[in-house]
VOTOR-36621 format. One record per residue (C-alpha): residue number from 1; residue in one letter; x, y, z. Coordinates in nm, 3 decimals, m for minus. Layout:
<node><seq>NUM</seq><type>A</type><x>X</x><y>Y</y><z>Z</z></node>
...
END
This chain:
<node><seq>1</seq><type>M</type><x>m0.487</x><y>m1.258</y><z>0.623</z></node>
<node><seq>2</seq><type>T</type><x>m0.749</x><y>m1.406</y><z>0.860</z></node>
<node><seq>3</seq><type>A</type><x>m0.477</x><y>m1.573</y><z>1.066</z></node>
<node><seq>4</seq><type>I</type><x>m0.286</x><y>m1.244</y><z>1.095</z></node>
<node><seq>5</seq><type>L</type><x>m0.595</x><y>m1.054</y><z>1.212</z></node>
<node><seq>6</seq><type>T</type><x>m0.682</x><y>m1.328</y><z>1.461</z></node>
<node><seq>7</seq><type>F</type><x>m0.329</x><y>m1.319</y><z>1.603</z></node>
<node><seq>8</seq><type>L</type><x>m0.339</x><y>m0.942</y><z>1.635</z></node>
<node><seq>9</seq><type>G</type><x>m0.678</x><y>m0.966</y><z>1.806</z></node>
<node><seq>10</seq><type>L</type><x>m0.536</x><y>m1.203</y><z>2.068</z></node>
<node><seq>11</seq><type>L</type><x>m0.246</x><y>m0.970</y><z>2.133</z></node>
<node><seq>12</seq><type>L</type><x>m0.481</x><y>m0.676</y><z>2.178</z></node>
<node><seq>13</seq><type>A</type><x>m0.694</x><y>m0.879</y><z>2.419</z></node>
<node><seq>14</seq><type>V</type><x>m0.401</x><y>m0.921</y><z>2.658</z></node>
<node><seq>15</seq><type>S</type><x>m0.274</x><y>m0.565</y><z>2.629</z></node>
<node><seq>16</seq><type>S</type><x>m0.385</x><y>m0.293</y><z>2.869</z></node>
<node><seq>17</seq><type>A</type><x>m0.576</x><y>0.010</y><z>2.747</z></node>
<node><seq>18</seq><type>A</type><x>m0.355</x><y>0.214</y><z>2.980</z></node>
<node><seq>19</seq><type>N</type><x>m0.057</x><y>0.126</y><z>2.758</z></node>
<node><seq>20</seq><type>A</type><x>m0.219</x><y>0.268</y><z>2.444</z></node>
<node><seq>21</seq><type>Q</type><x>m0.072</x><y>0.570</y><z>2.264</z></node>
<node><seq>22</seq><type>I</type><x>m0.242</x><y>0.764</y><z>1.989</z></node>
<node><seq>23</seq><type>Y</type><x>m0.015</x><y>0.843</y><z>1.695</z></node>
<node><seq>24</seq><type>A</type><x>m0.026</x><y>1.018</y><z>1.359</z></node>
<node><seq>25</seq><type>G</type><x>0.220</x><y>0.983</y><z>1.075</z></node>
<node><seq>26</seq><type>L</type><x>0.317</x><y>1.065</y><z>0.718</z></node>
<node><seq>27</seq><type>H</type><x>0.504</x><y>0.849</y><z>0.467</z></node>
<node><seq>28</seq><type>G</type><x>0.614</x><y>0.857</y><z>0.105</z></node>
<node><seq>29</seq><type>G</type><x>0.850</x><y>0.703</y><z>m0.148</z></node>
<node><seq>30</seq><type>G</type><x>0.868</x><y>0.504</y><z>m0.470</z></node>
<node><seq>31</seq><type>N</type><x>0.583</x><y>0.300</y><z>m0.617</z></node>
<node><seq>32</seq><type>F</type><x>0.647</x><y>0.024</y><z>m0.871</z></node>
<node><seq>33</seq><type>L</type><x>0.354</x><y>m0.142</y><z>m1.048</z></node>
<node><seq>34</seq><type>Q</type><x>0.396</x><y>m0.499</y><z>m1.168</z></node>
<node><seq>35</seq><type>D</type><x>0.324</x><y>m0.557</y><z>m1.537</z></node>
<node><seq>36</seq><type>S</type><x>m0.055</x><y>m0.587</y><z>m1.556</z></node>
<node><seq>37</seq><type>D</type><x>m0.247</x><y>m0.859</y><z>m1.740</z></node>
<node><seq>38</seq><type>V</type><x>m0.518</x><y>m0.700</y><z>m1.953</z></node>
<node><seq>39</seq><type>D</type><x>m0.807</x><y>m0.926</y><z>m2.062</z></node>
<node><seq>40</seq><type>G</type><x>m1.147</x><y>m0.883</y><z>m2.225</z></node>
<node><seq>41</seq><type>S</type><x>m1.318</x><y>m0.790</y><z>m2.552</z></node>
<node><seq>42</seq><type>G</type><x>m1.096</x><y>m1.037</y><z>m2.738</z></node>
<node><seq>43</seq><type>I</type><x>m0.778</x><y>m0.881</y><z>m2.597</z></node>
<node><seq>44</seq><type>N</type><x>m0.519</x><y>m1.072</y><z>m2.397</z></node>
<node><seq>45</seq><type>G</type><x>m0.222</x><y>m0.848</y><z>m2.334</z></node>
<node><seq>46</seq><type>K</type><x>0.006</x><y>m0.687</y><z>m2.082</z></node>
<node><seq>47</seq><type>G</type><x>0.050</x><y>m0.327</y><z>m1.972</z></node>
<node><seq>48</seq><type>E</type><x>0.372</x><y>m0.178</y><z>m1.837</z></node>
<node><seq>49</seq><type>T</type><x>0.422</x><y>0.139</y><z>m1.632</z></node>
<node><seq>50</seq><type>D</type><x>0.713</x><y>0.356</y><z>m1.527</z></node>
<node><seq>51</seq><type>A</type><x>0.830</x><y>0.390</y><z>m1.167</z></node>
<node><seq>52</seq><type>G</type><x>0.609</x><y>0.633</y><z>m0.976</z></node>
<node><seq>53</seq><type>F</type><x>0.550</x><y>0.761</y><z>m0.626</z></node>
<node><seq>54</seq><type>V</type><x>0.334</x><y>0.704</y><z>m0.320</z></node>
<node><seq>55</seq><type>A</type><x>0.240</x><y>0.943</y><z>m0.038</z></node>
<node><seq>56</seq><type>G</type><x>0.006</x><y>0.897</y><z>0.253</z></node>
<node><seq>57</seq><type>G</type><x>m0.079</x><y>0.936</y><z>0.619</z></node>
<node><seq>58</seq><type>V</type><x>m0.196</x><y>0.729</y><z>0.915</z></node>
<node><seq>59</seq><type>L</type><x>m0.384</x><y>0.774</y><z>1.241</z></node>
<node><seq>60</seq><type>G</type><x>m0.378</x><y>0.494</y><z>1.495</z></node>
<node><seq>61</seq><type>Y</type><x>m0.318</x><y>0.342</y><z>1.838</z></node>
<node><seq>62</seq><type>R</type><x>m0.007</x><y>0.167</y><z>1.969</z></node>
<node><seq>63</seq><type>F</type><x>m0.086</x><y>m0.097</y><z>2.233</z></node>
<node><seq>64</seq><type>G</type><x>0.186</x><y>m0.226</y><z>2.461</z></node>
<node><seq>65</seq><type>V</type><x>0.187</x><y>m0.607</y><z>2.491</z></node>
<node><seq>66</seq><type>T</type><x>0.516</x><y>m0.670</y><z>2.673</z></node>
<node><seq>67</seq><type>D</type><x>0.825</x><y>m0.458</y><z>2.742</z></node>
<node><seq>68</seq><type>N</type><x>0.955</x><y>m0.535</y><z>2.392</z></node>
<node><seq>69</seq><type>L</type><x>0.636</x><y>m0.604</y><z>2.190</z></node>
<node><seq>70</seq><type>S</type><x>0.363</x><y>m0.366</y><z>2.080</z></node>
<node><seq>71</seq><type>V</type><x>0.083</x><y>m0.364</y><z>1.824</z></node>
<node><seq>72</seq><type>D</type><x>m0.017</x><y>m0.073</y><z>1.600</z></node>
<node><seq>73</seq><type>V</type><x>m0.378</x><y>m0.058</y><z>1.479</z></node>
<node><seq>74</seq><type>E</type><x>m0.436</x><y>0.223</y><z>1.232</z></node>
<node><seq>75</seq><type>G</type><x>m0.634</x><y>0.373</y><z>0.951</z></node>
<node><seq>76</seq><type>E</type><x>m0.429</x><y>0.471</y><z>0.644</z></node>
<node><seq>77</seq><type>F</type><x>m0.494</x><y>0.682</y><z>0.337</z></node>
<node><seq>78</seq><type>S</type><x>m0.243</x><y>0.683</y><z>0.051</z></node>
<node><seq>79</seq><type>Y</type><x>m0.211</x><y>0.805</y><z>m0.307</z></node>
<node><seq>80</seq><type>R</type><x>m0.011</x><y>0.623</y><z>m0.576</z></node>
<node><seq>81</seq><type>Y</type><x>0.083</x><y>0.747</y><z>m0.925</z></node>
<node><seq>82</seq><type>N</type><x>0.251</x><y>0.580</y><z>m1.224</z></node>
<node><seq>83</seq><type>D</type><x>0.284</x><y>0.680</y><z>m1.590</z></node>
<node><seq>84</seq><type>V</type><x>0.175</x><y>0.419</y><z>m1.846</z></node>
<node><seq>85</seq><type>D</type><x>0.468</x><y>0.309</y><z>m2.063</z></node>
<node><seq>86</seq><type>Q</type><x>0.387</x><y>0.024</y><z>m2.302</z></node>
<node><seq>87</seq><type>F</type><x>0.120</x><y>m0.226</y><z>m2.407</z></node>
<node><seq>88</seq><type>S</type><x>0.185</x><y>m0.563</y><z>m2.573</z></node>
<node><seq>89</seq><type>A</type><x>m0.040</x><y>m0.842</y><z>m2.703</z></node>
<node><seq>90</seq><type>S</type><x>0.007</x><y>m1.135</y><z>m2.944</z></node>
<node><seq>91</seq><type>G</type><x>0.358</x><y>m1.027</y><z>m3.041</z></node>
<node><seq>92</seq><type>F</type><x>0.248</x><y>m0.667</y><z>m3.093</z></node>
<node><seq>93</seq><type>S</type><x>0.406</x><y>m0.398</y><z>m2.876</z></node>
<node><seq>94</seq><type>A</type><x>0.344</x><y>m0.024</y><z>m2.877</z></node>
<node><seq>95</seq><type>N</type><x>0.421</x><y>0.280</y><z>m2.666</z></node>
<node><seq>96</seq><type>S</type><x>0.131</x><y>0.387</y><z>m2.451</z></node>
<node><seq>97</seq><type>G</type><x>0.027</x><y>0.715</y><z>m2.294</z></node>
<node><seq>98</seq><type>G</type><x>m0.156</x><y>0.836</y><z>m1.989</z></node>
<node><seq>99</seq><type>Y</type><x>m0.118</x><y>0.754</y><z>m1.622</z></node>
<node><seq>100</seq><type>V</type><x>m0.267</x><y>0.540</y><z>m1.347</z></node>
<node><seq>101</seq><type>Q</type><x>m0.349</x><y>0.682</y><z>m1.005</z></node>
<node><seq>102</seq><type>S</type><x>m0.505</x><y>0.519</y><z>m0.702</z></node>
<node><seq>103</seq><type>F</type><x>m0.665</x><y>0.643</y><z>m0.380</z></node>
<node><seq>104</seq><type>I</type><x>m0.633</x><y>0.381</y><z>m0.107</z></node>
<node><seq>105</seq><type>W</type><x>m0.806</x><y>0.340</y><z>0.229</z></node>
<node><seq>106</seq><type>M</type><x>m0.668</x><y>0.065</y><z>0.456</z></node>
<node><seq>107</seq><type>A</type><x>m0.722</x><y>m0.069</y><z>0.807</z></node>
<node><seq>108</seq><type>N</type><x>m0.378</x><y>m0.196</y><z>0.914</z></node>
<node><seq>109</seq><type>G</type><x>m0.223</x><y>m0.396</y><z>1.196</z></node>
<node><seq>110</seq><type>W</type><x>0.153</x><y>m0.404</y><z>1.267</z></node>
<node><seq>111</seq><type>L</type><x>0.345</x><y>m0.611</y><z>1.521</z></node>
<node><seq>112</seq><type>N</type><x>0.649</x><y>m0.423</y><z>1.656</z></node>
<node><seq>113</seq><type>W</type><x>0.953</x><y>m0.573</y><z>1.828</z></node>
<node><seq>114</seq><type>Q</type><x>1.177</x><y>m0.333</y><z>2.019</z></node>
<node><seq>115</seq><type>I</type><x>1.544</x><y>m0.434</y><z>2.026</z></node>
<node><seq>116</seq><type>G</type><x>1.645</x><y>m0.362</y><z>2.384</z></node>
<node><seq>117</seq><type>D</type><x>1.717</x><y>0.006</y><z>2.447</z></node>
<node><seq>118</seq><type>S</type><x>1.865</x><y>0.064</y><z>2.102</z></node>
<node><seq>119</seq><type>G</type><x>1.562</x><y>0.253</y><z>1.973</z></node>
<node><seq>120</seq><type>F</type><x>1.536</x><y>0.018</y><z>1.672</z></node>
<node><seq>121</seq><type>M</type><x>1.203</x><y>m0.155</y><z>1.618</z></node>
<node><seq>122</seq><type>P</type><x>1.146</x><y>m0.403</y><z>1.331</z></node>
<node><seq>123</seq><type>Y</type><x>0.780</x><y>m0.456</y><z>1.241</z></node>
<node><seq>124</seq><type>A</type><x>0.561</x><y>m0.661</y><z>1.009</z></node>
<node><seq>125</seq><type>G</type><x>0.191</x><y>m0.686</y><z>0.929</z></node>
<node><seq>126</seq><type>G</type><x>m0.065</x><y>m0.583</y><z>0.672</z></node>
<node><seq>127</seq><type>G</type><x>m0.407</x><y>m0.442</y><z>0.605</z></node>
<node><seq>128</seq><type>F</type><x>m0.733</x><y>m0.459</y><z>0.412</z></node>
<node><seq>129</seq><type>G</type><x>m0.952</x><y>m0.196</y><z>0.251</z></node>
<node><seq>130</seq><type>G</type><x>m1.081</x><y>m0.023</y><z>m0.060</z></node>
<node><seq>131</seq><type>V</type><x>m0.894</x><y>0.112</y><z>m0.363</z></node>
<node><seq>132</seq><type>H</type><x>m1.022</x><y>0.367</y><z>m0.617</z></node>
<node><seq>133</seq><type>I</type><x>m0.817</x><y>0.334</y><z>m0.939</z></node>
<node><seq>134</seq><type>D</type><x>m0.822</x><y>0.591</y><z>m1.220</z></node>
<node><seq>135</seq><type>I</type><x>m0.669</x><y>0.561</y><z>m1.564</z></node>
<node><seq>136</seq><type>K</type><x>m0.629</x><y>0.901</y><z>m1.730</z></node>
<node><seq>137</seq><type>D</type><x>m0.550</x><y>1.006</y><z>m2.090</z></node>
<node><seq>138</seq><type>A</type><x>m0.498</x><y>0.641</y><z>m2.191</z></node>
<node><seq>139</seq><type>A</type><x>m0.362</x><y>0.585</y><z>m2.543</z></node>
<node><seq>140</seq><type>I</type><x>m0.203</x><y>0.296</y><z>m2.734</z></node>
<node><seq>141</seq><type>A</type><x>0.000</x><y>0.366</y><z>m3.050</z></node>
<node><seq>142</seq><type>G</type><x>m0.158</x><y>0.709</y><z>m3.072</z></node>
<node><seq>143</seq><type>V</type><x>m0.517</x><y>0.580</y><z>m3.039</z></node>
<node><seq>144</seq><type>R</type><x>m0.685</x><y>0.749</y><z>m2.742</z></node>
<node><seq>145</seq><type>F</type><x>m0.908</x><y>0.555</y><z>m2.504</z></node>
<node><seq>146</seq><type>G</type><x>m0.988</x><y>0.839</y><z>m2.267</z></node>
<node><seq>147</seq><type>N</type><x>m1.048</x><y>0.813</y><z>m1.892</z></node>
<node><seq>148</seq><type>D</type><x>m1.207</x><y>0.549</y><z>m1.671</z></node>
<node><seq>149</seq><type>S</type><x>m1.213</x><y>0.443</y><z>m1.305</z></node>
<node><seq>150</seq><type>D</type><x>m1.314</x><y>0.156</y><z>m1.078</z></node>
<node><seq>151</seq><type>F</type><x>m1.342</x><y>0.087</y><z>m0.705</z></node>
<node><seq>152</seq><type>V</type><x>m1.207</x><y>m0.250</y><z>m0.591</z></node>
<node><seq>153</seq><type>I</type><x>m1.116</x><y>m0.437</y><z>m0.273</z></node>
<node><seq>154</seq><type>G</type><x>m0.746</x><y>m0.467</y><z>m0.186</z></node>
<node><seq>155</seq><type>G</type><x>m0.500</x><y>m0.581</y><z>0.076</z></node>
<node><seq>156</seq><type>Q</type><x>m0.137</x><y>m0.528</y><z>0.161</z></node>
<node><seq>157</seq><type>L</type><x>0.148</x><y>m0.702</y><z>0.342</z></node>
<node><seq>158</seq><type>G</type><x>0.476</x><y>m0.549</y><z>0.447</z></node>
<node><seq>159</seq><type>G</type><x>0.738</x><y>m0.479</y><z>0.705</z></node>
<node><seq>160</seq><type>G</type><x>1.019</x><y>m0.248</y><z>0.791</z></node>
<node><seq>161</seq><type>L</type><x>1.249</x><y>m0.099</y><z>1.048</z></node>
<node><seq>162</seq><type>G</type><x>1.152</x><y>0.183</y><z>1.280</z></node>
<node><seq>163</seq><type>Y</type><x>1.370</x><y>0.398</y><z>1.504</z></node>
<node><seq>164</seq><type>Q</type><x>1.242</x><y>0.581</y><z>1.811</z></node>
<node><seq>165</seq><type>I</type><x>1.416</x><y>0.920</y><z>1.814</z></node>
<node><seq>166</seq><type>D</type><x>1.268</x><y>1.029</y><z>2.147</z></node>
<node><seq>167</seq><type>E</type><x>0.950</x><y>0.988</y><z>2.351</z></node>
<node><seq>168</seq><type>H</type><x>0.730</x><y>1.131</y><z>2.076</z></node>
<node><seq>169</seq><type>F</type><x>0.902</x><y>1.100</y><z>1.737</z></node>
<node><seq>170</seq><type>A</type><x>0.980</x><y>0.783</y><z>1.539</z></node>
<node><seq>171</seq><type>V</type><x>1.104</x><y>0.734</y><z>1.182</z></node>
<node><seq>172</seq><type>S</type><x>1.079</x><y>0.426</y><z>0.960</z></node>
<node><seq>173</seq><type>L</type><x>1.182</x><y>0.265</y><z>0.635</z></node>
<node><seq>174</seq><type>D</type><x>0.952</x><y>m0.003</y><z>0.498</z></node>
<node><seq>175</seq><type>Y</type><x>0.829</x><y>m0.213</y><z>0.209</z></node>
<node><seq>176</seq><type>R</type><x>0.464</x><y>m0.276</y><z>0.111</z></node>
<node><seq>177</seq><type>F</type><x>0.311</x><y>m0.515</y><z>m0.142</z></node>
<node><seq>178</seq><type>L</type><x>m0.041</x><y>m0.413</y><z>m0.245</z></node>
<node><seq>179</seq><type>I</type><x>m0.277</x><y>m0.636</y><z>m0.443</z></node>
<node><seq>180</seq><type>T</type><x>m0.637</x><y>m0.570</y><z>m0.548</z></node>
<node><seq>181</seq><type>D</type><x>m0.920</x><y>m0.736</y><z>m0.732</z></node>
<node><seq>182</seq><type>D</type><x>m0.896</x><y>m0.674</y><z>m1.107</z></node>
<node><seq>183</seq><type>A</type><x>m1.020</x><y>m0.329</y><z>m1.206</z></node>
<node><seq>184</seq><type>N</type><x>m1.252</x><y>m0.297</y><z>m1.506</z></node>
<node><seq>185</seq><type>F</type><x>m1.178</x><y>m0.021</y><z>m1.756</z></node>
<node><seq>186</seq><type>Q</type><x>m1.404</x><y>0.002</y><z>m2.062</z></node>
<node><seq>187</seq><type>G</type><x>m1.475</x><y>m0.374</y><z>m2.059</z></node>
<node><seq>188</seq><type>L</type><x>m1.114</x><y>m0.476</y><z>m1.992</z></node>
<node><seq>189</seq><type>D</type><x>m1.007</x><y>m0.652</y><z>m1.669</z></node>
<node><seq>190</seq><type>V</type><x>m0.677</x><y>m0.503</y><z>m1.554</z></node>
<node><seq>191</seq><type>E</type><x>m0.450</x><y>m0.630</y><z>m1.275</z></node>
<node><seq>192</seq><type>Y</type><x>m0.327</x><y>m0.385</y><z>m1.012</z></node>
<node><seq>193</seq><type>Q</type><x>m0.034</x><y>m0.497</y><z>m0.796</z></node>
<node><seq>194</seq><type>S</type><x>0.230</x><y>m0.263</y><z>m0.659</z></node>
<node><seq>195</seq><type>H</type><x>0.555</x><y>m0.269</y><z>m0.463</z></node>
<node><seq>196</seq><type>S</type><x>0.633</x><y>0.039</y><z>m0.254</z></node>
<node><seq>197</seq><type>V</type><x>0.944</x><y>0.146</y><z>m0.064</z></node>
<node><seq>198</seq><type>M</type><x>0.874</x><y>0.430</y><z>0.175</z></node>
<node><seq>199</seq><type>A</type><x>1.023</x><y>0.646</y><z>0.449</z></node>
<node><seq>200</seq><type>G</type><x>0.794</x><y>0.767</y><z>0.725</z></node>
<node><seq>201</seq><type>I</type><x>0.769</x><y>0.972</y><z>1.042</z></node>
<node><seq>202</seq><type>K</type><x>0.526</x><y>0.934</y><z>1.333</z></node>
<node><seq>203</seq><type>Y</type><x>0.433</x><y>1.149</y><z>1.629</z></node>
<node><seq>204</seq><type>L</type><x>0.318</x><y>0.957</y><z>1.938</z></node>
<node><seq>205</seq><type>F</type><x>0.100</x><y>1.167</y><z>2.166</z></node>
END
């Protein structure tokens, strides 16, 4: 992550402020949590969730580096939701209830490569920020554990393909992998790692 940020910083240093464009965007799609290790209080198990959704927005700057390269630096807020499906430990498995939701703030950097005059623009990059995770109405085999939340540090990596419709509008399809520090719910350390596939639209001012 440090190497990526350093590289982006060097690119920004050689780009001209006159080439910068402010943009705003919205994105959304499917969110898929990896099975989560659950440890603590004598428990060593794994939690599973159903496929869910993600929605969010960004506000940022696009800096021109060369005719075909540009860098996006942005702030992002997103919301992710997944229903809890099952919990297993020591050969025991039971249906679970409740849901997991997260509120995510990220500072992102993306390197864009424009393919000639085609309008297509592949990109890759990542970000770093804070993640507020809630677990609501949690239950295992009918035993209710209630609600809890935690705020943790997280980061993401990803990439995708953008298409410039005209001077102002661009659309995209991308993939993000988000990973955070373990969240702590009622004395249990719980992993939070998600894969997201999203479509987005941006307006460049």
